[in-house]
N, C-alpha and C positions, 0 to 999 in steps of 0.2 A: 427477816422480811416475811411477806405473806405467803400463804399456801393457796395456789390458784389452780382451779380445774378449767381446762379448755376442752370443750366438747368437739368431736369431729376432727381429731388431730391430723388426719391425712389430707385435709383440705387446704386450699391455697391461703385463705385468710387466717385460718387457725395456725398454720405453720409459722406465718409471720408474727402472729400474736405471741406464740411461744418464744420465738427468737427475741422479741423485745422484752418479754417477761424475764427470760434467763439473763439477758444483758443487764436488766435493772436489779438483779439479785434475788428475784422471787423464786420460791420453790414451785415447780410446775408438775402437774399431772395431766393426763389427757385420756380421752376415750376414743376407741376405734371399734368398729363392729367386729373385726376379726384381729386377734393379736398377731396373726401372721404378717400384718402390715407394719409391725413395729420397726423392722429394719428399713423399710421404705421411708417411714417418718423420720427416723434418725438420719438417714442419708440426706433428706431435705434440710434438716437442721444443720448438718455439717456443711452443705452447699451454701447455706445462708450465713455461715461464719460462727455458729455457736461454739463456744469454747468447751463446753462439757455436755453435749446432747444426751449422753447416757444417764445423766442425772434425772431426766424426765421419767416419771412413773406412768405405766400404762394400765388401763382398765378396759375390759371388754364390756361394751354396752351398745344397745341398738335402740333407735328412736321408737321402734314399733313394739318394744317389750319392756317390762318393768325391771327385769333382772339386771343387776350391775350398777344401777344409778345410785342407790343408797351408799354402796361401798365407795363409789367414785367420789361422791360429794363429802363423805364423812371426814371431818377434820379440816375442811377448806374454809378459808376466810372469804374468798370470792369465787364466782363462776363466770367464765366467758362462754355463753352458749352460742357457739358458732355453727354447729352442725345443722344441716338442713338438707332435705332430699332434693335432688336435681336429676332429671332423666334426660338421656341423650335423644329423646324423641318426644313428640307431642302425644300424650296419652289419650286413649279413647275415653277412659274414665278419669275425670279430674281428681277423684279421691285417691288415686295412686300417689298424688303429690300432697293433697290437702290433709289427709288423715295423718300420715307420719309427721308432717310439719307441725300441725296443731297439737296432736296428742303427744308427740315427742317433746315439744316445748313445755307442756304441762307436766310431763314426767320429770323433766330437769328441774322445773320450779318446785315441785313437791319435794324432790330429794334435797334441794338446796335449803328449803324452809325447814325440813325435818332435821337437817344436819346443823342448823344454826348459822348458815352462811349469812354474811352481812349484806352483800349486794350481788345481784346477777346483772351482767351486761349482755343484752340480747342482740345478736346480729340479725337485724331485720333487713330492710331493703327499701330503696326508692319505689320498688314495686308495691309497697304498702302505702305509698303517699300519692303518686302522681298519675294514676291510671283511672280510666272510666270517666274522664272529664272531657268537656269540649276543649278544642284547641284554645290556648291563651298565651299571651306574652308575659303576663305576670308570673314571676318565679314561684314555684311551689315552696312551701315551708313546712315546719313541723306541725302546724295546726291542720294541715290537709291530710285527708285519708282517701285511699283508693275506693272508688265505687265499684264493688265487686260484681255488680250487675251490668257494668258498662260493656259496650260492643268490643272494645279493644282489650278486654281482660282475658288473658290466657291462663291455663291452669296453674303455672308457676307463680304468676302475679297474684292470683287469688289465694294460693297457699300461703304466701308471705303476708298478705294483708290479714287473713283470718288467723294465722298463727300469732301475729303481734297483738291483734285485738284480744285473743284468748289470754295472752300473757298479762295484759293490763287488767282484764276482768278478774283473773286469778288473784293478782296482787290486791285489788280492791276488796274482793270477797273473803279470801282465805290466806292471804300472804303473811298475816301476822306481822312480825318485825322485819321480814325480808324486804329489801329495797330492790328496785328495778330501774335500769336505764336502757334505752334502745338506740342502736346505731343504724342509720338508714343510708347505706352507700348507694351511689349510682353505679355505672359500669366500672368494675374494679380491674385495673391493669397494674403493671409493675413487674418486678423481676420474678420470672419463673424459677422454681427451686428443684424441678425434676421433670421427668418425661410425662407424668400424668398431668397434662395441662388443663387448667381451669377453663370452663366454658367461655368465660369472658376473654381469655387470652387467644382463643381461636379466631377472634376478630382480626387481630394483628397477624397471626399466623397465616390466615387465609389470604390476606392482602400480600404478604411477602411471598407466598407460594404461588400467587397468580391463579388462584382457583376459579376466579370469575373474570371474564373479559372486561367487565365494567363494574363500578361500585354502585350497589343499590342506594337509593335516596333514603338512607336511614341515619338518624342522628343519635349521638350518645353524649351525655354529660359524663365526665371521667373523674376518677380519683385513683391515687396510687395506693396499692395494698399496704405499703409501709406506713402511709398516713392513716389508713383505716385502722391498722393495728395500734398506732399511736393514739388515735381517738378512743379506742377501746380501753387502753390503759388510763387515759385521762378520765374517762367516764367511770372507771372502776374506783378511782381514789378521790376524785374531787367532790366535796360536799354539795356543790351546786348541781351535780348531775343526777341526784336522787329524783326519781319520778319524771325524768325528762327524756324526750326523743332528740336525736341529733342527726341532721342530714350531713352526709359526708360527700362533699362535691368540691372539686378544685376550681371550676370556672364555667365558662359558657359551653353549651353543647357543640360538638363537632360532627360533621358528616363523615361517612366512611371515605368519601373522596378527599376531604380535607385531612383526615388522618393519613391517607396515602400520600398526600403532598408533603407532609412532614417527613415521612419515611424516605421519599425520593430526594428531598432537599439535603438530608443529612447522612444517608447510608450508601449513596453511590451505587456501585455495582450490585450490592446485596439487595437493593430495592428495584432491580431492573424488571421484575415481573409484576410490580404493583400496578393496578389498573390506572390508565391515564384519562379515563372519561367516566361519566356517570351513566348508570343504567336507567333507561326509561321505565316508568312504573309498569307499563303493559308487559314488558319483557320479564320483569321480576315476578309478576303474577303468572305468566306462562311457565316460568321455571319452577314455580312453587307446585305446579301440577306433577312434576317428576322429581323434584329435589325436596325431601321432607324437611330439611333444615330451613329452607326458605319459607315454608308454610307459616311458621311461628313469627316470622318477621313482617308479614303482610300488614298487620294493623299498625306497624310503625312507619310505613312508607310516608315520607314527607312530613311526619310529625316532629316537632322540635319542643321537647319538654325542658324548660329551664328550672333550675332549683337553686336555692340559696343556702350556703353554708355559714351564713353570718352568725347564727346562734352559737355554733361550736367555737368559732373564732372569739366571740365576745365573752362567753361564759367560761370556756376551758382553755383559752389561749392557743387554740389549734391553728397551725399554719401549713397548709398543704402545698405540695409541689405544683408547678404550672403544667398545663396540658402537654406541651411539647416534651418536657422532661419525662413525663409519665410514659408517653408513647415510645420514646427512644429507649428508655430503660427496659420496657417490655420487649421491644424488637431485639435489642442487643443480647438480652438473656436467652431468648429463643434461638438466636443464631449461635451463641456460644455453646448452648447445650445440643446443638445439631437437631433442633426440632422443626426446622423449616425445610420441607421437601416439596419440589414442584409436582 
């Protein structure tokens, strides 16, 4: 089978990609910024049911530095570039996110090209597709691009849009025989694999823990991490994926309140702290003055961004799980790992 490099092996999506690659018989290697995280990554793979996680080879490489990328890519047939910077706070300088996202992507692409890799699958985001536009009912699709000058564009959103643009520009100008496909997931939920919880999972974690008395009027289109990983593998191998973007979305957006309703309907006592009412926007804005995590959500209040996953279904035969199953798989894994604390 093929030799595949997955960048950012300690991440949520990357770990699930490695699980599916191993299950399919591929030889897998991964990058981490610090090799001290090797045991943590192996524990995640064991939690996910990998039969031989120790077969994964580890390389030290950082998105902000050239060192390590050539060695990591050497001898690989494919690269899944999943690594991307994400900060737990809203940076004062947007380049804290933009520079490593864009320059790191270019480092990976150069290393892949120079190593003779056939195709890179880039983990982009809906953040590169559906922001900076007026409200609309028409679903976003792969022809849409985020307007990085829009009022609702936060640094993370801008970093994903600029990084993907840079990737396509690189392929057009100097990619030579290297092929590129991009996966653009919406909010990624699904089974947690360890205590270092992905930022997207904190949505369900916060609802179960009852961290707010009411649910802010924020809407999310959802996709399961297992389906995101499956789409990466399909885009890696399918001839039709060359030069294409694919939105990864399961269905219609759901509000935080609606997600909470699913939790209460199915989890009984475990969902007793889930908010039973929606938060008025004025209160969300007031809380944002003292709660930094709320600040980044303000541009999302009341916005409902729909997206279409039809292209991935039609071209690649992708068939994602429905929203309710995604939400419950997330919650059950958080509870099983003891990661919900009031």
